MARZADREN-28553 format. One line per 4 residues: their letters; for each residue z, y, x of N, C-alpha, C, O. Coordinates in steps of 0.05 Angstrom, whole numbers. Example, Ala and Ser with C-alpha at 12.3 -4.5 7.8 and 13.67 -1.06 7.14 Angstrom:
2
AS) 156,-114,264,156,-90,246,156,-66,264,169,-66,285; 142,-45,257,143,-21,273,157,1,258,161,23,268;
END
This chain:
138
MEKW) 27,466,-171,42,486,-185,69,475,-194,90,489,-193; 69,450,-203,94,438,-212,115,436,-189,139,440,-194; 105,430,-166,123,427,-143,136,453,-135,159,454,-126; 122,475,-139,132,502,-132,157,508,-149,177,518,-139;
GYFL) 155,503,-175,178,508,-193,201,490,-186,224,499,-187; 196,465,-180,217,446,-172,230,456,-146,255,454,-144; 214,465,-127,225,476,-102,243,500,-107,265,502,-96; 234,519,-124,250,542,-129,277,535,-143,297,547,-137;
ARLF) 276,516,-161,301,507,-175,320,495,-154,344,501,-155; 310,479,-137,327,466,-116,338,487,-97,361,486,-88; 321,507,-89,330,528,-71,352,545,-85,372,552,-71; 349,551,-110,369,566,-125,396,551,-125,417,563,-120;
IFLL) 395,526,-131,420,510,-132,433,508,-104,457,511,-101; 416,505,-84,427,504,-56,440,531,-49,463,531,-39; 427,553,-55,438,579,-48,464,585,-65,482,599,-55; 465,575,-89,488,579,-106,513,567,-93,535,578,-96;
FAIP) 510,545,-78,532,533,-64,535,543,-36,558,545,-26; 513,548,-22,514,555,6,525,583,11,540,587,29; 517,602,-6,525,630,-1,556,633,-2,567,646,16; 570,622,-22,599,625,-21,612,612,3,631,622,14;
IIEI) 601,589,12,612,576,35,608,593,60,626,596,77; 584,604,63,578,622,86,596,647,85,606,656,105; 599,658,61,617,682,57,645,676,66,657,692,81; 656,653,58,683,646,66,685,643,96,705,652,108;
MIIW) 665,631,108,666,628,137,665,655,151,679,659,171; 648,673,142,646,699,154,672,715,151,681,727,170; 683,714,127,709,728,122,730,717,140,747,731,151; 731,690,143,751,678,160,747,687,189,767,693,203;
LVGR) 722,687,198,717,696,226,725,725,230,737,732,251; 718,742,211,725,771,214,756,773,212,768,789,226; 768,758,195,797,759,192,811,750,218,832,761,225; 800,730,231,812,721,257,809,743,278,826,746,295;
SLGF) 787,757,277,781,778,297,797,803,292,809,814,310; 796,813,267,809,839,260,837,836,250,854,854,254; 844,814,238,869,811,224,865,811,194,844,819,184; 886,803,180,884,800,151,880,827,136,860,830,122;
WPTV) 898,846,141,897,871,126,872,888,133,860,899,114; 864,890,158,839,904,163,815,891,150,796,906,141; 815,865,148,792,851,135,792,858,105,771,863,94; 815,856,93,817,863,64,809,892,60,794,898,41;
LLLL) 818,910,77,811,938,74,781,942,78,769,958,63; 769,928,97,740,931,101,725,920,77,705,933,69; 733,898,65,720,888,41,722,908,18,703,912,3; 746,919,14,750,939,-7,733,964,-2,722,976,-20;
LTSV) 733,973,23,718,997,30,688,994,25,675,1012,14; 677,971,32,648,966,27,642,965,-3,621,974,-11; 661,954,-18,657,954,-47,658,982,-59,641,989,-76; 677,998,-50,679,1026,-61,655,1042,-53,643,1056,-70;
IGVW) 646,1041,-28,623,1055,-19,598,1045,-34,581,1061,-41; 596,1019,-37,574,1007,-52,572,1017,-80,550,1023,-90; 594,1017,-94,594,1027,-122,586,1056,-123,570,1064,-140; 597,1072,-105,589,1101,-105,559,1104,-99,546,1120,-113;
LARR) 549,1089,-80,521,1091,-73,503,1081,-95,482,1093,-101; 511,1059,-108,495,1048,-130,494,1068,-154,474,1071,-166; 517,1081,-159,517,1101,-181,499,1125,-174,483,1134,-191; 500,1134,-149,483,1157,-141,454,1150,-142,438,1164,-154;
EGRQ) 446,1127,-130,418,1119,-130,409,1112,-159,386,1118,-166; 426,1100,-174,419,1093,-202,415,1118,-219,396,1118,-235; 431,1138,-215,428,1163,-230,401,1176,-223,387,1186,-240; 395,1177,-197,369,1189,-189,345,1173,-200,326,1185,-209;
TWQV) 347,1147,-199,326,1130,-209,323,1134,-239,300,1135,-249; 345,1136,-253,344,1140,-282,330,1167,-289,314,1168,-308; 336,1188,-274,323,1214,-279,293,1212,-274,277,1223,-290; 284,1199,-253,256,1196,-247,242,1179,-268,220,1185,-277;
LQLQ) 256,1158,-277,245,1141,-299,241,1157,-324,220,1154,-337; 261,1173,-332,258,1189,-356,235,1209,-353,220,1214,-372; 232,1221,-330,211,1240,-325,183,1227,-327,165,1238,-338; 181,1203,-316,155,1189,-317,149,1181,-346,125,1182,-354;
IQNR) 168,1174,-361,164,1167,-389,155,1192,-405,137,1190,-422; 168,1214,-400,161,1239,-413,132,1247,-407,118,1258,-424; 124,1242,-382,97,1249,-374,76,1227,-380,53,1228,-372; 85,1207,-396,68,1185,-405,56,1169,-381,33,1161,-382;
QTPT) 72,1166,-361,64,1149,-338,78,1122,-340,100,1120,-351; 65,1102,-329,77,1075,-329,98,1074,-307,91,1077,-283; 123,1069,-314,144,1070,-293,149,1043,-279,171,1033,-278; 127,1030,-270,130,1004,-257,146,1005,-231,165,989,-228;
GIAL) 139,1022,-213,153,1023,-187,182,1031,-190,200,1020,-177; 187,1051,-207,214,1061,-210,231,1041,-226,255,1039,-222; 219,1025,-243,233,1005,-258,243,983,-239,265,972,-241; 225,976,-220,233,956,-199,255,968,-181,273,953,-173;
DGIC) 255,994,-176,277,1007,-162,303,1003,-177,323,996,-165; 302,1008,-203,326,1005,-219,337,977,-219,361,973,-218; 319,957,-220,328,929,-220,341,923,-193,362,909,-191; 329,932,-171,340,928,-144,368,941,-142,386,929,-131;
ILFG) 370,965,-152,396,979,-150,417,965,-166,440,962,-157; 410,956,-190,429,942,-207,439,916,-193,463,910,-192; 420,900,-184,427,875,-170,443,881,-145,461,866,-138; 435,901,-130,450,909,-106,478,917,-112,496,911,-97;
GFLL) 482,931,-134,509,939,-142,526,915,-148,550,914,-141; 515,895,-162,530,871,-167,537,856,-142,560,847,-139; 519,855,-123,525,842,-97,546,857,-81,563,844,-68; 547,883,-83,567,899,-69,595,896,-80,615,899,-66;
VAPG) 597,891,-106,623,887,-118,634,860,-111,658,856,-110; 617,840,-108,626,813,-100,638,814,-72,626,827,-54; 660,802,-68,673,803,-42,657,786,-21,650,763,-26; 653,798,2,639,784,23,621,802,39,611,822,28;
FLTD) 617,796,64,601,813,81,571,807,79,555,826,82; 564,782,74,536,776,71,525,788,45,503,800,45; 540,786,23,531,798,-2,531,828,0,514,842,-12; 549,840,16,549,869,20,524,877,35,511,897,28;
LLGF) 517,862,55,492,868,71,468,867,52,451,886,53; 465,846,36,443,844,18,444,866,-3,423,878,-10; 468,873,-13,470,894,-32,462,921,-21,448,936,-35; 471,927,3,463,953,15,433,953,20,420,975,17;
MLIL) 421,931,27,392,930,31,377,935,5,355,947,5; 388,927,-17,375,932,-43,380,960,-53,363,971,-68; 401,973,-45,407,1000,-55,395,1022,-38,385,1042,-48; 396,1019,-12,386,1040,6,356,1042,4,342,1022,6;
PFTR) 345,1067,-1,317,1070,-6,299,1060,17,277,1049,11; 306,1064,42,288,1056,64,287,1026,68,267,1016,79; 307,1011,59,304,982,61,294,970,34,282,949,34; 300,984,13,291,975,-14,260,974,-15,249,957,-29;
TYIK) 247,991,-1,218,992,0,206,965,9,187,955,-3; 218,954,30,208,928,40,214,906,21,197,888,17; 237,907,9,244,886,-11,226,887,-35,218,867,-46; 220,911,-44,202,914,-67,174,904,-60,161,891,-77;
GFVR) 165,908,-36,139,897,-27,139,866,-28,120,854,-37; 161,854,-19,163,825,-21,164,815,-49,151,795,-56; 179,829,-67,181,821,-95,153,823,-108,145,806,-123; 139,845,-103,112,848,-114,94,825,-104,79,814,-120;
YFFN) 95,819,-79,78,798,-68,85,771,-81,68,756,-89; 111,766,-84,120,741,-96,110,739,-125,100,718,-133; 114,760,-140,105,759,-168,75,757,-171,65,743,-189; 61,771,-154,31,769,-155,22,740,-148,4,730,-161;
KVLI) 34,728,-128,26,701,-120,35,680,-141,19,663,-149; 60,682,-149,71,661,-167,62,665,-196,53,646,-208; 66,688,-206,61,692,-234,31,692,-241,23,680,-261; 15,705,-225,-14,705,-231,-26,677,-228,-43,670,-244;
NRNI) -17,662,-209,-27,635,-205,-17,616,-227,-29,594,-231; 3,624,-242,13,607,-263,2,616,-291,14,611,-311; -20,630,-290,-33,639,-315,-17,659,-331,-19,659,-356; 0,674,-318,14,696,-332,0,721,-325,-5,728,-302;
MVIR) -8,736,-346,-24,760,-342,-6,784,-336,13,789,-350; -13,798,-315,1,823,-308,-19,845,-311,-40,845,-298; -12,865,-328,-30,887,-333,-19,911,-317,3,920,-321; -36,922,-300,-29,946,-285,-46,969,-294,-70,967,-297;
RR) -32,991,-299,-47,1015,-307,-52,1032,-282,-34,1037,-266; -77,1040,-278,-84,1055,-254,-88,1084,-261,-94,1100,-243;
END
């Protein structure tokens, strides 16, 4: 168990440095291929579309969340949707094509479903094995 936490910490630090380097390389390659201004325009366009999409999906998720709370239902799935949309929105605002791809995957409903499944699997394996109790209402 101790090694798993150490591994995750090292992976996080590695990704913290690797992702910006990869982003710079991708932007440079796209810039060489398309030119400077088209690359800047493409980066701005993905950010604008991402913010619009995040607001739209976030608004819909918020309405469903309120409805579930009013009906006294546990909003676990929709809460995870909200977290994915929020994180995806942050990634889309950050400049870069890799973060845009990850952000769109978190915001679009048909790809978010797969990511939510992975997150649930991860939390069930890691958190339950670490003696953290997760209560699910059926």
